[in-house]
CHARMM internal coordinates of N, CA and C (Angstrom, degrees):
IC EDIT
DIST 1 N 1 CA 1.4301
DIST 1 CA 1 C 1.4910
ANGL 1 N 1 CA 1 C 109.68
DIST 1 C 2 N 1.3249
ANGL 1 CA 1 C 2 N 115.69
DIHE 1 N 1 CA 1 C 2 N 152.32
DIST 2 N 2 CA 1.4547
ANGL 1 C 2 N 2 CA 122.60
DIHE 1 CA 1 C 2 N 2 CA -177.02
DIST 2 CA 2 C 1.5503
ANGL 2 N 2 CA 2 C 109.05
DIHE 1 C 2 N 2 CA 2 C -123.66
DIST 2 C 3 N 1.3320
ANGL 2 CA 2 C 3 N 113.67
DIHE 2 N 2 CA 2 C 3 N 153.95
DIST 3 N 3 CA 1.4457
ANGL 2 C 3 N 3 CA 120.57
DIHE 2 CA 2 C 3 N 3 CA -179.30
DIST 3 CA 3 C 1.5190
ANGL 3 N 3 CA 3 C 111.29
DIHE 2 C 3 N 3 CA 3 C -69.55
DIST 3 C 4 N 1.3570
ANGL 3 CA 3 C 4 N 114.53
DIHE 3 N 3 CA 3 C 4 N 132.97
DIST 4 N 4 CA 1.4669
ANGL 3 C 4 N 4 CA 118.97
DIHE 3 CA 3 C 4 N 4 CA 179.97
DIST 4 CA 4 C 1.5502
ANGL 4 N 4 CA 4 C 108.79
DIHE 3 C 4 N 4 CA 4 C -106.90
DIST 4 C 5 N 1.3308
ANGL 4 CA 4 C 5 N 116.27
DIHE 4 N 4 CA 4 C 5 N -53.48
DIST 5 N 5 CA 1.4690
ANGL 4 C 5 N 5 CA 120.45
DIHE 4 CA 4 C 5 N 5 CA -179.05
DIST 5 CA 5 C 1.5430
ANGL 5 N 5 CA 5 C 112.01
DIHE 4 C 5 N 5 CA 5 C -163.33
DIST 5 C 6 N 1.2955
ANGL 5 CA 5 C 6 N 115.69
DIHE 5 N 5 CA 5 C 6 N 168.39
DIST 6 N 6 CA 1.4589
ANGL 5 C 6 N 6 CA 121.20
DIHE 5 CA 5 C 6 N 6 CA 171.34
DIST 6 CA 6 C 1.5026
ANGL 6 N 6 CA 6 C 107.15
DIHE 5 C 6 N 6 CA 6 C -101.49
DIST 6 C 7 N 1.3242
ANGL 6 CA 6 C 7 N 116.23
DIHE 6 N 6 CA 6 C 7 N 149.92
DIST 7 N 7 CA 1.4646
ANGL 6 C 7 N 7 CA 120.14
DIHE 6 CA 6 C 7 N 7 CA 174.24
DIST 7 CA 7 C 1.5314
ANGL 7 N 7 CA 7 C 109.40
DIHE 6 C 7 N 7 CA 7 C -119.70
DIST 7 C 8 N 1.3238
ANGL 7 CA 7 C 8 N 116.73
DIHE 7 N 7 CA 7 C 8 N 142.12
DIST 8 N 8 CA 1.4399
ANGL 7 C 8 N 8 CA 121.23
DIHE 7 CA 7 C 8 N 8 CA -173.82
DIST 8 CA 8 C 1.5067
ANGL 8 N 8 CA 8 C 114.31
DIHE 7 C 8 N 8 CA 8 C -99.79
DIST 8 C 9 N 1.3357
ANGL 8 CA 8 C 9 N 118.54
DIHE 8 N 8 CA 8 C 9 N -20.13
DIST 9 N 9 CA 1.4637
ANGL 8 C 9 N 9 CA 120.26
DIHE 8 CA 8 C 9 N 9 CA -179.35
DIST 9 CA 9 C 1.4996
ANGL 9 N 9 CA 9 C 110.34
DIHE 8 C 9 N 9 CA 9 C -152.86
DIST 9 C 10 N 1.3258
ANGL 9 CA 9 C 10 N 115.03
DIHE 9 N 9 CA 9 C 10 N 170.46
DIST 10 N 10 CA 1.4680
ANGL 9 C 10 N 10 CA 121.39
DIHE 9 CA 9 C 10 N 10 CA -176.86
DIST 10 CA 10 C 1.5125
ANGL 10 N 10 CA 10 C 111.65
DIHE 9 C 10 N 10 CA 10 C -65.00
DIST 10 C 11 N 1.3232
ANGL 10 CA 10 C 11 N 117.75
DIHE 10 N 10 CA 10 C 11 N -34.37
DIST 11 N 11 CA 1.4578
ANGL 10 C 11 N 11 CA 120.71
DIHE 10 CA 10 C 11 N 11 CA -179.05
DIST 11 CA 11 C 1.5137
ANGL 11 N 11 CA 11 C 112.79
DIHE 10 C 11 N 11 CA 11 C -65.50
DIST 11 C 12 N 1.3259
ANGL 11 CA 11 C 12 N 114.57
DIHE 11 N 11 CA 11 C 12 N -46.20
DIST 12 N 12 CA 1.4726
ANGL 11 C 12 N 12 CA 120.48
DIHE 11 CA 11 C 12 N 12 CA 176.82
DIST 12 CA 12 C 1.5275
ANGL 12 N 12 CA 12 C 110.75
DIHE 11 C 12 N 12 CA 12 C -61.83
DIST 12 C 13 N 1.3321
ANGL 12 CA 12 C 13 N 116.18
DIHE 12 N 12 CA 12 C 13 N -41.08
DIST 13 N 13 CA 1.4532
ANGL 12 C 13 N 13 CA 120.00
DIHE 12 CA 12 C 13 N 13 CA 179.92
DIST 13 CA 13 C 1.5313
ANGL 13 N 13 CA 13 C 110.76
DIHE 12 C 13 N 13 CA 13 C -64.98
DIST 13 C 14 N 1.3359
ANGL 13 CA 13 C 14 N 118.72
DIHE 13 N 13 CA 13 C 14 N -40.27
DIST 14 N 14 CA 1.4798
ANGL 13 C 14 N 14 CA 120.94
DIHE 13 CA 13 C 14 N 14 CA 178.43
DIST 14 CA 14 C 1.5304
ANGL 14 N 14 CA 14 C 112.49
DIHE 13 C 14 N 14 CA 14 C -61.10
DIST 14 C 15 N 1.3602
ANGL 14 CA 14 C 15 N 114.60
DIHE 14 N 14 CA 14 C 15 N -39.66
DIST 15 N 15 CA 1.4557
ANGL 14 C 15 N 15 CA 118.27
DIHE 14 CA 14 C 15 N 15 CA 179.54
DIST 15 CA 15 C 1.5270
ANGL 15 N 15 CA 15 C 111.88
DIHE 14 C 15 N 15 CA 15 C -68.04
DIST 15 C 16 N 1.3203
ANGL 15 CA 15 C 16 N 116.33
DIHE 15 N 15 CA 15 C 16 N -42.77
DIST 16 N 16 CA 1.4706
ANGL 15 C 16 N 16 CA 120.98
DIHE 15 CA 15 C 16 N 16 CA 177.52
DIST 16 CA 16 C 1.5299
ANGL 16 N 16 CA 16 C 113.26
DIHE 15 C 16 N 16 CA 16 C -64.13
DIST 16 C 17 N 1.3152
ANGL 16 CA 16 C 17 N 114.66
DIHE 16 N 16 CA 16 C 17 N -43.20
DIST 17 N 17 CA 1.4852
ANGL 16 C 17 N 17 CA 119.24
DIHE 16 CA 16 C 17 N 17 CA 177.43
DIST 17 CA 17 C 1.5436
ANGL 17 N 17 CA 17 C 110.12
DIHE 16 C 17 N 17 CA 17 C -61.55
DIST 17 C 18 N 1.3075
ANGL 17 CA 17 C 18 N 117.15
DIHE 17 N 17 CA 17 C 18 N -44.72
DIST 18 N 18 CA 1.4646
ANGL 17 C 18 N 18 CA 120.31
DIHE 17 CA 17 C 18 N 18 CA 178.83
DIST 18 CA 18 C 1.5111
ANGL 18 N 18 CA 18 C 112.35
DIHE 17 C 18 N 18 CA 18 C -61.73
DIST 18 C 19 N 1.3179
ANGL 18 CA 18 C 19 N 116.05
DIHE 18 N 18 CA 18 C 19 N -43.01
DIST 19 N 19 CA 1.4511
ANGL 18 C 19 N 19 CA 121.17
DIHE 18 CA 18 C 19 N 19 CA 177.88
DIST 19 CA 19 C 1.5637
ANGL 19 N 19 CA 19 C 111.98
DIHE 18 C 19 N 19 CA 19 C -61.41
DIST 19 C 20 N 1.3025
ANGL 19 CA 19 C 20 N 116.14
DIHE 19 N 19 CA 19 C 20 N -44.26
DIST 20 N 20 CA 1.4609
ANGL 19 C 20 N 20 CA 120.43
DIHE 19 CA 19 C 20 N 20 CA -179.80
DIST 20 CA 20 C 1.5357
ANGL 20 N 20 CA 20 C 109.73
DIHE 19 C 20 N 20 CA 20 C -70.15
DIST 20 C 21 N 1.3154
ANGL 20 CA 20 C 21 N 117.95
DIHE 20 N 20 CA 20 C 21 N -43.13
DIST 21 N 21 CA 1.4845
ANGL 20 C 21 N 21 CA 120.28
DIHE 20 CA 20 C 21 N 21 CA 177.87
DIST 21 CA 21 C 1.5200
ANGL 21 N 21 CA 21 C 111.25
DIHE 20 C 21 N 21 CA 21 C -60.95
DIST 21 C 22 N 1.3287
ANGL 21 CA 21 C 22 N 115.91
DIHE 21 N 21 CA 21 C 22 N -42.69
DIST 22 N 22 CA 1.4717
ANGL 21 C 22 N 22 CA 119.36
DIHE 21 CA 21 C 22 N 22 CA -178.62
DIST 22 CA 22 C 1.5570
ANGL 22 N 22 CA 22 C 112.84
DIHE 21 C 22 N 22 CA 22 C -65.74
DIST 22 C 23 N 1.2945
ANGL 22 CA 22 C 23 N 116.44
DIHE 22 N 22 CA 22 C 23 N -22.57
DIST 23 N 23 CA 1.4518
ANGL 22 C 23 N 23 CA 122.14
DIHE 22 CA 22 C 23 N 23 CA 178.52
DIST 23 CA 23 C 1.5348
ANGL 23 N 23 CA 23 C 114.12
DIHE 22 C 23 N 23 CA 23 C -104.44
DIST 23 C 24 N 1.3487
ANGL 23 CA 23 C 24 N 114.62
DIHE 23 N 23 CA 23 C 24 N 10.85
DIST 24 N 24 CA 1.4407
ANGL 23 C 24 N 24 CA 122.15
DIHE 23 CA 23 C 24 N 24 CA 175.46
DIST 24 CA 24 C 1.5462
ANGL 24 N 24 CA 24 C 112.21
DIHE 23 C 24 N 24 CA 24 C 57.36
DIST 24 C 25 N 1.3123
ANGL 24 CA 24 C 25 N 115.97
DIHE 24 N 24 CA 24 C 25 N 43.87
DIST 25 N 25 CA 1.4590
ANGL 24 C 25 N 25 CA 122.81
DIHE 24 CA 24 C 25 N 25 CA 177.68
DIST 25 CA 25 C 1.5123
ANGL 25 N 25 CA 25 C 108.45
DIHE 24 C 25 N 25 CA 25 C -106.53
DIST 25 C 26 N 1.3084
ANGL 25 CA 25 C 26 N 115.52
DIHE 25 N 25 CA 25 C 26 N 121.40
DIST 26 N 26 CA 1.4642
ANGL 25 C 26 N 26 CA 121.91
DIHE 25 CA 25 C 26 N 26 CA 179.93
DIST 26 CA 26 C 1.5019
ANGL 26 N 26 CA 26 C 109.32
DIHE 25 C 26 N 26 CA 26 C -72.12
DIST 26 C 27 N 1.3305
ANGL 26 CA 26 C 27 N 116.93
DIHE 26 N 26 CA 26 C 27 N 138.39
DIST 27 N 27 CA 1.4790
ANGL 26 C 27 N 27 CA 121.13
DIHE 26 CA 26 C 27 N 27 CA -179.62
DIST 27 CA 27 C 1.5354
ANGL 27 N 27 CA 27 C 111.38
DIHE 26 C 27 N 27 CA 27 C -149.17
DIST 27 C 28 N 1.3028
ANGL 27 CA 27 C 28 N 115.23
DIHE 27 N 27 CA 27 C 28 N 162.46
DIST 28 N 28 CA 1.4690
ANGL 27 C 28 N 28 CA 123.54
DIHE 27 CA 27 C 28 N 28 CA 173.43
DIST 28 CA 28 C 1.4962
ANGL 28 N 28 CA 28 C 106.11
DIHE 27 C 28 N 28 CA 28 C -133.57
DIST 28 C 29 N 1.3375
ANGL 28 CA 28 C 29 N 116.37
DIHE 28 N 28 CA 28 C 29 N 140.93
DIST 29 N 29 CA 1.4508
ANGL 28 C 29 N 29 CA 122.12
DIHE 28 CA 28 C 29 N 29 CA 178.75
DIST 29 CA 29 C 1.5279
ANGL 29 N 29 CA 29 C 107.71
DIHE 28 C 29 N 29 CA 29 C -110.51
DIST 29 C 30 N 1.3185
ANGL 29 CA 29 C 30 N 118.34
DIHE 29 N 29 CA 29 C 30 N 114.13
DIST 30 N 30 CA 1.4570
ANGL 29 C 30 N 30 CA 122.36
DIHE 29 CA 29 C 30 N 30 CA 174.41
DIST 30 CA 30 C 1.5302
ANGL 30 N 30 CA 30 C 108.60
DIHE 29 C 30 N 30 CA 30 C -88.80
DIST 30 C 31 N 1.3471
ANGL 30 CA 30 C 31 N 115.32
DIHE 30 N 30 CA 30 C 31 N 128.52
DIST 31 N 31 CA 1.4989
ANGL 30 C 31 N 31 CA 119.88
DIHE 30 CA 30 C 31 N 31 CA 179.01
DIST 31 CA 31 C 1.5166
ANGL 31 N 31 CA 31 C 111.67
DIHE 30 C 31 N 31 CA 31 C 75.46
DIST 31 C 32 N 1.2828
ANGL 31 CA 31 C 32 N 119.20
DIHE 31 N 31 CA 31 C 32 N 26.98
DIST 32 N 32 CA 1.4572
ANGL 31 C 32 N 32 CA 120.99
DIHE 31 CA 31 C 32 N 32 CA -179.38
DIST 32 CA 32 C 1.5054
ANGL 32 N 32 CA 32 C 115.10
DIHE 31 C 32 N 32 CA 32 C -56.45
DIST 32 C 33 N 1.3338
ANGL 32 CA 32 C 33 N 116.52
DIHE 32 N 32 CA 32 C 33 N -41.45
DIST 33 N 33 CA 1.4465
ANGL 32 C 33 N 33 CA 119.07
DIHE 32 CA 32 C 33 N 33 CA -174.20
DIST 33 CA 33 C 1.5595
ANGL 33 N 33 CA 33 C 111.22
DIHE 32 C 33 N 33 CA 33 C -96.70
DIST 33 C 34 N 1.2787
ANGL 33 CA 33 C 34 N 118.46
DIHE 33 N 33 CA 33 C 34 N -17.57
DIST 34 N 34 CA 1.4693
ANGL 33 C 34 N 34 CA 121.72
DIHE 33 CA 33 C 34 N 34 CA 177.33
DIST 34 CA 34 C 1.5120
ANGL 34 N 34 CA 34 C 109.19
DIHE 33 C 34 N 34 CA 34 C -66.73
DIST 34 C 35 N 1.2996
ANGL 34 CA 34 C 35 N 118.53
DIHE 34 N 34 CA 34 C 35 N -38.57
DIST 35 N 35 CA 1.4626
ANGL 34 C 35 N 35 CA 121.00
DIHE 34 CA 34 C 35 N 35 CA -176.71
DIST 35 CA 35 C 1.5377
ANGL 35 N 35 CA 35 C 110.54
DIHE 34 C 35 N 35 CA 35 C -67.01
DIST 35 C 36 N 1.3338
ANGL 35 CA 35 C 36 N 118.86
DIHE 35 N 35 CA 35 C 36 N -25.11
DIST 36 N 36 CA 1.4706
ANGL 35 C 36 N 36 CA 119.20
DIHE 35 CA 35 C 36 N 36 CA 177.98
DIST 36 CA 36 C 1.5588
ANGL 36 N 36 CA 36 C 111.26
DIHE 35 C 36 N 36 CA 36 C -76.03
DIST 36 C 37 N 1.3136
ANGL 36 CA 36 C 37 N 116.93
DIHE 36 N 36 CA 36 C 37 N -23.00
DIST 37 N 37 CA 1.4660
ANGL 36 C 37 N 37 CA 120.39
DIHE 36 CA 36 C 37 N 37 CA 179.70
DIST 37 CA 37 C 1.5357
ANGL 37 N 37 CA 37 C 111.41
DIHE 36 C 37 N 37 CA 37 C -75.14
DIST 37 C 38 N 1.3346
ANGL 37 CA 37 C 38 N 115.61
DIHE 37 N 37 CA 37 C 38 N -34.13
DIST 38 N 38 CA 1.4554
ANGL 37 C 38 N 38 CA 121.22
DIHE 37 CA 37 C 38 N 38 CA -177.78
DIST 38 CA 38 C 1.5485
ANGL 38 N 38 CA 38 C 110.37
DIHE 37 C 38 N 38 CA 38 C -130.72
DIST 38 C 39 N 1.3595
ANGL 38 CA 38 C 39 N 116.77
DIHE 38 N 38 CA 38 C 39 N 71.14
DIST 39 N 39 CA 1.4554
ANGL 38 C 39 N 39 CA 118.29
DIHE 38 CA 38 C 39 N 39 CA -178.25
DIST 39 CA 39 C 1.5208
ANGL 39 N 39 CA 39 C 112.91
DIHE 38 C 39 N 39 CA 39 C -62.33
DIST 39 C 40 N 1.3161
ANGL 39 CA 39 C 40 N 115.13
DIHE 39 N 39 CA 39 C 40 N 137.84
DIST 40 N 40 CA 1.4752
ANGL 39 C 40 N 40 CA 120.85
DIHE 39 CA 39 C 40 N 40 CA 177.66
DIST 40 CA 40 C 1.5075
ANGL 40 N 40 CA 40 C 114.49
DIHE 39 C 40 N 40 CA 40 C 84.56
DIST 40 C 41 N 1.2980
ANGL 40 CA 40 C 41 N 119.48
DIHE 40 N 40 CA 40 C 41 N -5.36
DIST 41 N 41 CA 1.4523
ANGL 40 C 41 N 41 CA 122.67
DIHE 40 CA 40 C 41 N 41 CA 178.64
DIST 41 CA 41 C 1.5312
ANGL 41 N 41 CA 41 C 108.58
DIHE 40 C 41 N 41 CA 41 C -85.37
DIST 41 C 42 N 1.3343
ANGL 41 CA 41 C 42 N 118.58
DIHE 41 N 41 CA 41 C 42 N 115.07
DIST 42 N 42 CA 1.4651
ANGL 41 C 42 N 42 CA 121.51
DIHE 41 CA 41 C 42 N 42 CA -170.39
DIST 42 CA 42 C 1.5234
ANGL 42 N 42 CA 42 C 114.88
DIHE 41 C 42 N 42 CA 42 C -55.29
DIST 42 C 43 N 1.3259
ANGL 42 CA 42 C 43 N 119.37
DIHE 42 N 42 CA 42 C 43 N -39.53
DIST 43 N 43 CA 1.4440
ANGL 42 C 43 N 43 CA 119.59
DIHE 42 CA 42 C 43 N 43 CA -177.03
DIST 43 CA 43 C 1.5008
ANGL 43 N 43 CA 43 C 115.40
DIHE 42 C 43 N 43 CA 43 C -76.36
DIST 43 C 44 N 1.3375
ANGL 43 CA 43 C 44 N 115.79
DIHE 43 N 43 CA 43 C 44 N -4.58
DIST 44 N 44 CA 1.4709
ANGL 43 C 44 N 44 CA 121.05
DIHE 43 CA 43 C 44 N 44 CA -178.34
DIST 44 CA 44 C 1.5283
ANGL 44 N 44 CA 44 C 112.66
DIHE 43 C 44 N 44 CA 44 C -105.57
DIST 44 C 45 N 1.3376
ANGL 44 CA 44 C 45 N 116.74
DIHE 44 N 44 CA 44 C 45 N 15.71
DIST 45 N 45 CA 1.4536
ANGL 44 C 45 N 45 CA 119.44
DIHE 44 CA 44 C 45 N 45 CA 178.82
DIST 45 CA 45 C 1.5122
ANGL 45 N 45 CA 45 C 110.99
DIHE 44 C 45 N 45 CA 45 C -71.56
DIST 45 C 46 N 1.3259
ANGL 45 CA 45 C 46 N 116.13
DIHE 45 N 45 CA 45 C 46 N 147.07
DIST 46 N 46 CA 1.4624
ANGL 45 C 46 N 46 CA 119.98
DIHE 45 CA 45 C 46 N 46 CA 173.82
DIST 46 CA 46 C 1.5308
ANGL 46 N 46 CA 46 C 110.61
DIHE 45 C 46 N 46 CA 46 C -78.23
DIST 46 C 47 N 1.3075
ANGL 46 CA 46 C 47 N 115.12
DIHE 46 N 46 CA 46 C 47 N 151.57
DIST 47 N 47 CA 1.4472
ANGL 46 C 47 N 47 CA 120.90
DIHE 46 CA 46 C 47 N 47 CA 177.58
DIST 47 CA 47 C 1.5233
ANGL 47 N 47 CA 47 C 109.67
DIHE 46 C 47 N 47 CA 47 C -115.01
DIST 47 C 48 N 1.3034
ANGL 47 CA 47 C 48 N 116.90
DIHE 47 N 47 CA 47 C 48 N 127.01
DIST 48 N 48 CA 1.4680
ANGL 47 C 48 N 48 CA 121.50
DIHE 47 CA 47 C 48 N 48 CA 177.45
DIST 48 CA 48 C 1.5105
ANGL 48 N 48 CA 48 C 108.63
DIHE 47 C 48 N 48 CA 48 C -93.78
DIST 48 C 49 N 1.3182
ANGL 48 CA 48 C 49 N 116.03
DIHE 48 N 48 CA 48 C 49 N 127.01
DIST 49 N 49 CA 1.4364
ANGL 48 C 49 N 49 CA 124.18
DIHE 48 CA 48 C 49 N 49 CA -178.62
DIST 49 CA 49 C 1.5180
ANGL 49 N 49 CA 49 C 108.56
DIHE 48 C 49 N 49 CA 49 C -118.20
DIST 49 C 50 N 1.3664
ANGL 49 CA 49 C 50 N 117.31
DIHE 49 N 49 CA 49 C 50 N 138.28
DIST 50 N 50 CA 1.4526
ANGL 49 C 50 N 50 CA 121.91
DIHE 49 CA 49 C 50 N 50 CA 177.67
DIST 50 CA 50 C 1.5460
ANGL 50 N 50 CA 50 C 109.81
DIHE 49 C 50 N 50 CA 50 C -129.42
DIST 50 C 51 N 1.2959
ANGL 50 CA 50 C 51 N 116.62
DIHE 50 N 50 CA 50 C 51 N 161.89
DIST 51 N 51 CA 1.4544
ANGL 50 C 51 N 51 CA 119.95
DIHE 50 CA 50 C 51 N 51 CA 171.97
DIST 51 CA 51 C 1.5039
ANGL 51 N 51 CA 51 C 110.56
DIHE 50 C 51 N 51 CA 51 C -61.00
DIST 51 C 52 N 1.2899
ANGL 51 CA 51 C 52 N 115.77
DIHE 51 N 51 CA 51 C 52 N 141.82
DIST 52 N 52 CA 1.4802
ANGL 51 C 52 N 52 CA 119.47
DIHE 51 CA 51 C 52 N 52 CA -177.23
DIST 52 CA 52 C 1.5332
ANGL 52 N 52 CA 52 C 112.36
DIHE 51 C 52 N 52 CA 52 C -58.14
DIST 52 C 53 N 1.3122
ANGL 52 CA 52 C 53 N 118.37
DIHE 52 N 52 CA 52 C 53 N -34.18
DIST 53 N 53 CA 1.4565
ANGL 52 C 53 N 53 CA 119.46
DIHE 52 CA 52 C 53 N 53 CA 179.52
DIST 53 CA 53 C 1.5465
ANGL 53 N 53 CA 53 C 113.83
DIHE 52 C 53 N 53 CA 53 C -68.39
DIST 53 C 54 N 1.3495
ANGL 53 CA 53 C 54 N 115.91
DIHE 53 N 53 CA 53 C 54 N -21.35
DIST 54 N 54 CA 1.4744
ANGL 53 C 54 N 54 CA 120.13
DIHE 53 CA 53 C 54 N 54 CA -179.41
DIST 54 CA 54 C 1.5500
ANGL 54 N 54 CA 54 C 112.14
DIHE 53 C 54 N 54 CA 54 C -100.02
DIST 54 C 55 N 1.2973
ANGL 54 CA 54 C 55 N 117.18
DIHE 54 N 54 CA 54 C 55 N -0.28
DIST 55 N 55 CA 1.4716
ANGL 54 C 55 N 55 CA 121.00
DIHE 54 CA 54 C 55 N 55 CA -174.52
DIST 55 CA 55 C 1.5308
ANGL 55 N 55 CA 55 C 113.05
DIHE 54 C 55 N 55 CA 55 C -57.18
DIST 55 C 56 N 1.3220
ANGL 55 CA 55 C 56 N 117.82
DIHE 55 N 55 CA 55 C 56 N -52.90
DIST 56 N 56 CA 1.4944
ANGL 55 C 56 N 56 CA 121.01
DIHE 55 CA 55 C 56 N 56 CA -178.88
DIST 56 CA 56 C 1.4881
ANGL 56 N 56 CA 56 C 110.80
DIHE 55 C 56 N 56 CA 56 C -56.64
DIST 56 C 57 N 1.3313
ANGL 56 CA 56 C 57 N 118.82
DIHE 56 N 56 CA 56 C 57 N -48.90
DIST 57 N 57 CA 1.4449
ANGL 56 C 57 N 57 CA 121.68
DIHE 56 CA 56 C 57 N 57 CA -179.45
DIST 57 CA 57 C 1.5259
ANGL 57 N 57 CA 57 C 112.38
DIHE 56 C 57 N 57 CA 57 C -62.20
DIST 57 C 58 N 1.3241
ANGL 57 CA 57 C 58 N 115.50
DIHE 57 N 57 CA 57 C 58 N -40.91
DIST 58 N 58 CA 1.4744
ANGL 57 C 58 N 58 CA 118.91
DIHE 57 CA 57 C 58 N 58 CA 178.36
DIST 58 CA 58 C 1.5387
ANGL 58 N 58 CA 58 C 111.38
DIHE 57 C 58 N 58 CA 58 C -65.72
DIST 58 C 59 N 1.3081
ANGL 58 CA 58 C 59 N 118.01
DIHE 58 N 58 CA 58 C 59 N -40.49
DIST 59 N 59 CA 1.4426
ANGL 58 C 59 N 59 CA 120.95
DIHE 58 CA 58 C 59 N 59 CA 178.59
DIST 59 CA 59 C 1.5432
ANGL 59 N 59 CA 59 C 112.08
DIHE 58 C 59 N 59 CA 59 C -63.37
DIST 59 C 60 N 1.3157
ANGL 59 CA 59 C 60 N 117.26
DIHE 59 N 59 CA 59 C 60 N -38.56
DIST 60 N 60 CA 1.4608
ANGL 59 C 60 N 60 CA 122.78
DIHE 59 CA 59 C 60 N 60 CA 176.70
DIST 60 CA 60 C 1.5576
ANGL 60 N 60 CA 60 C 108.62
DIHE 59 C 60 N 60 CA 60 C -62.55
DIST 60 C 61 N 1.3364
ANGL 60 CA 60 C 61 N 115.84
DIHE 60 N 60 CA 60 C 61 N -46.63
DIST 61 N 61 CA 1.4831
ANGL 60 C 61 N 61 CA 118.32
DIHE 60 CA 60 C 61 N 61 CA -179.99
DIST 61 CA 61 C 1.5191
ANGL 61 N 61 CA 61 C 110.51
DIHE 60 C 61 N 61 CA 61 C -60.61
DIST 61 C 62 N 1.3299
ANGL 61 CA 61 C 62 N 117.35
DIHE 61 N 61 CA 61 C 62 N -45.23
DIST 62 N 62 CA 1.4523
ANGL 61 C 62 N 62 CA 120.26
DIHE 61 CA 61 C 62 N 62 CA -179.39
DIST 62 CA 62 C 1.5313
ANGL 62 N 62 CA 62 C 112.22
DIHE 61 C 62 N 62 CA 62 C -65.56
DIST 62 C 63 N 1.2961
ANGL 62 CA 62 C 63 N 117.74
DIHE 62 N 62 CA 62 C 63 N -36.88
DIST 63 N 63 CA 1.4502
ANGL 62 C 63 N 63 CA 121.89
DIHE 62 CA 62 C 63 N 63 CA 179.10
DIST 63 CA 63 C 1.5143
ANGL 63 N 63 CA 63 C 108.93
DIHE 62 C 63 N 63 CA 63 C -65.46
DIST 63 C 64 N 1.3218
ANGL 63 CA 63 C 64 N 121.00
DIHE 63 N 63 CA 63 C 64 N -38.05
DIST 64 N 64 CA 1.4450
ANGL 63 C 64 N 64 CA 124.48
DIHE 63 CA 63 C 64 N 64 CA 177.04
DIST 64 CA 64 C 1.5407
ANGL 64 N 64 CA 64 C 110.39
DIHE 63 C 64 N 64 CA 64 C -66.79
DIST 64 C 65 N 1.3024
ANGL 64 CA 64 C 65 N 116.10
DIHE 64 N 64 CA 64 C 65 N -40.17
DIST 65 N 65 CA 1.4343
ANGL 64 C 65 N 65 CA 121.62
DIHE 64 CA 64 C 65 N 65 CA 177.80
DIST 65 CA 65 C 1.5333
ANGL 65 N 65 CA 65 C 109.92
DIHE 64 C 65 N 65 CA 65 C -62.00
DIST 65 C 66 N 1.2934
ANGL 65 CA 65 C 66 N 117.15
DIHE 65 N 65 CA 65 C 66 N -49.15
DIST 66 N 66 CA 1.4873
ANGL 65 C 66 N 66 CA 120.45
DIHE 65 CA 65 C 66 N 66 CA -178.09
DIST 66 CA 66 C 1.5135
ANGL 66 N 66 CA 66 C 111.26
DIHE 65 C 66 N 66 CA 66 C -65.17
DIST 66 C 67 N 1.3400
ANGL 66 CA 66 C 67 N 116.78
DIHE 66 N 66 CA 66 C 67 N -34.67
DIST 67 N 67 CA 1.4564
ANGL 66 C 67 N 67 CA 119.78
DIHE 66 CA 66 C 67 N 67 CA 178.18
DIST 67 CA 67 C 1.5336
ANGL 67 N 67 CA 67 C 109.62
DIHE 66 C 67 N 67 CA 67 C -67.96
DIST 67 C 68 N 1.3115
ANGL 67 CA 67 C 68 N 117.09
DIHE 67 N 67 CA 67 C 68 N -40.52
DIST 68 N 68 CA 1.4530
ANGL 67 C 68 N 68 CA 122.42
DIHE 67 CA 67 C 68 N 68 CA 178.20
DIST 68 CA 68 C 1.5418
ANGL 68 N 68 CA 68 C 110.34
DIHE 67 C 68 N 68 CA 68 C -62.25
DIST 68 C 69 N 1.2813
ANGL 68 CA 68 C 69 N 117.44
DIHE 68 N 68 CA 68 C 69 N -42.71
DIST 69 N 69 CA 1.4831
ANGL 68 C 69 N 69 CA 121.75
DIHE 68 CA 68 C 69 N 69 CA 178.01
DIST 69 CA 69 C 1.5175
ANGL 69 N 69 CA 69 C 111.38
DIHE 68 C 69 N 69 CA 69 C -63.74
DIST 69 C 70 N 1.3356
ANGL 69 CA 69 C 70 N 117.93
DIHE 69 N 69 CA 69 C 70 N -42.76
DIST 70 N 70 CA 1.4585
ANGL 69 C 70 N 70 CA 121.34
DIHE 69 CA 69 C 70 N 70 CA 179.87
DIST 70 CA 70 C 1.5093
ANGL 70 N 70 CA 70 C 110.83
DIHE 69 C 70 N 70 CA 70 C -65.26
DIST 70 C 71 N 1.3597
ANGL 70 CA 70 C 71 N 118.56
DIHE 70 N 70 CA 70 C 71 N -40.34
DIST 71 N 71 CA 1.4431
ANGL 70 C 71 N 71 CA 121.54
DIHE 70 CA 70 C 71 N 71 CA 179.04
DIST 71 CA 71 C 1.5152
ANGL 71 N 71 CA 71 C 111.79
DIHE 70 C 71 N 71 CA 71 C -65.47
DIST 71 C 72 N 1.2929
ANGL 71 CA 71 C 72 N 118.31
DIHE 71 N 71 CA 71 C 72 N -36.06
DIST 72 N 72 CA 1.4717
ANGL 71 C 72 N 72 CA 121.57
DIHE 71 CA 71 C 72 N 72 CA 179.60
DIST 72 CA 72 C 1.5107
ANGL 72 N 72 CA 72 C 113.67
DIHE 71 C 72 N 72 CA 72 C -71.04
DIST 72 C 73 N 1.3345
ANGL 72 CA 72 C 73 N 114.24
DIHE 72 N 72 CA 72 C 73 N -38.74
DIST 73 N 73 CA 1.4709
ANGL 72 C 73 N 73 CA 119.29
DIHE 72 CA 72 C 73 N 73 CA -176.59
DIST 73 CA 73 C 1.5387
ANGL 73 N 73 CA 73 C 113.75
DIHE 72 C 73 N 73 CA 73 C -84.37
DIST 73 C 74 N 1.3247
ANGL 73 CA 73 C 74 N 117.33
DIHE 73 N 73 CA 73 C 74 N -12.61
DIST 74 N 74 CA 1.4622
ANGL 73 C 74 N 74 CA 120.39
DIHE 73 CA 73 C 74 N 74 CA -178.22
DIST 74 CA 74 C 1.5124
ANGL 74 N 74 CA 74 C 113.48
DIHE 73 C 74 N 74 CA 74 C -80.36
END
COOR INIT
IC SEED 1 N 1 CA 1 C
IC BUILD
C-alpha cells in the first residue's frame, strides 16, 4: 500500500472514507483513532493508504473533492 493523504480530523476522514468506499477503492487508515485524541496536533494526523494500482484514481477523486470544497468556501 502507498500513502495517499493525511487527514486532520474525523469529519475529513469520514468524507474520504465514504468517497473511497463509494468507488470500491481498498484503503487502510494508520492512526485513525489517535488523531481524535489530540485534534490539531500535526504528528497525530491519520494517514490514508491505498493499493498502488488504485493510487491515481484515488488522487483524482480527492483532487475533485478539494476543488469542490474550495469553490463552495470562496
